[in-house]
N, C-alpha and C positions, 0 to 999 in steps of 0.2 A: 266454169260457166261455158266455156267454148266446147268442152267435151260433152256437156249436156245438150247444147244446140246440135252438135254433130250427131249425137245419138238420136235425137228427135227427128232430125233430117233423114237419117238412115232408116228410121221406122216410118217415114212418110207422114209424120205428124206436122212437119213444117215444110213450106214450099221454098222456092229459090229466094224469095224476098223475106224469108224468116217469119212469114205469117202462118197462123194456125190453119191447117186444112180441115175439111169436113171430117176426114178420118181422125185427125188430131182431136177434134171436138168430141168424137165418139170415144176416143181413148181417155179424154179428160173426165168423162162422166163416170168412169170406173175408178173406185178408190184403190188403185193398184199402182205398182211401179210401172213405168211406161213399157218396159219390155214384156212384163206379164200381161198388161192390157193388150198389147199387140198380139201376143200369142193367143189370148182368149178370143180376140176378134177375128183372127185368121183361122181358128180351129174349125168352124163350120165348113170351110172350103175343103178341108182335108178329112172331114167326118170323124173328128177326134175330140169333140167338145167335152165329153165326159172324162176322158183321160187327161185332158189339159186342165180341167177344173181340179182334178185330184192332184196333179203335179204342182199347180200354182198354190193350192191350199197347203200342201206340205212344205213348199219353199217359203211361203209367207209366214208360217207359224214361228213363234219365238223359239220354243224348244219342245219338240214332239215327244221327248222322252221324260218330261217333267212328271214327277210323282208327288202328289201333295202329302202333307202330314209329316210328322217327325220320324225319327229313326226307331221308335219304340215298337219292337216286334210283338210285344204282348198285347198291344192295343187292338183287339179283335173287332171292335165296333167303330173304329175311327176312320178317318179319311184314307190313311195309308192302307188299311185292310180292304176298304172298298176299291181303291185304285188297283191293288194287287189282284183282287178278284176279277175286275174288269180286264186287266192286262192278260190274265190267263187265257181268255177267249182267243187271243191272237198269238199265243205261244206256238212255236213249231218244234216238235220233239222228233228230230230225225236221228 
């Protein structure tokens, strides 16, 4: 609990009296980890909001490499085949 307060204080979400600041209220409106909320709220200052949204999205996802469906390779119309087809668009053949 103390570590959580220290982190929120370091992110300027709490003041010296451990009260929520206006910035902390802005962070609380975002359904994100406090660190991610802080990064997102600071990104306009550094003109990198698009990049920060991408990074936070990737870090917030459970498993970005998840492929639905069973292991049946002969299933050409199922979810696994559709996922493989969609993943081919992002393949890099170097």
